[in-house]
Phi, psi and omega in degrees: 000132181261163186293337180279338184256352179271348165077009179259123182243162175236147178250118183290135178286330186278300191256000179046037169268150175268121182251134175277106196289132174280163180307323179295324180289320177301321177294319180299317183292317183300325178262011176062044180249150176285149173218164186271138171303134181281351178259302190262355179065014179269157184287132171231159183204143178272118181241344185287118185302321176301317182287325176299315179303314181297314176303317180286336176291344176295337174302317177293330178292335178299317184284339184298314181300315183291319182288333176291320180295324179292314184299315179297314176296319175299314181295316177301316184297312179300319176296318176297310178305306182302325180289320173298322179279003174070024177272340172234149175282166178298322184286324177298314183288334175293310183293321176302312183298317181296318179298309174307317182288316176306317178296320179299311179295323179294313179299325176289324176297316178298319179298311180297325174299317184288339186274341178276101180227154173247121179266140177272103181275131183258164178297131175278147180282327179271154175278144173254134181272000000 
């Protein structure tokens, strides 16, 4: 996942600039390590418990896309088999398929919206090399 697509930004406590966090900075946040601001080079760290919880919840959103794709593919196959067995009409099968695809796009939109966050990064107590 590239920094341009992850949607996680950080607000520097020193220079008050918004940074698009790179993967290595996200890894530093995940293991509770300080890292340098790309603008002012001062040490930053995420310490707010609510923001840490929201940041860590993004891991579960990554699995959401794959599991939703599997669910939609399964639903489409079931609808197709039921239509072949004449338990559903062609129109019902089409409606069921469109509903499954619609649900997929709603879930993915929700997940993308939840991934775009701005973290307030505080001054770190430790020095960063």
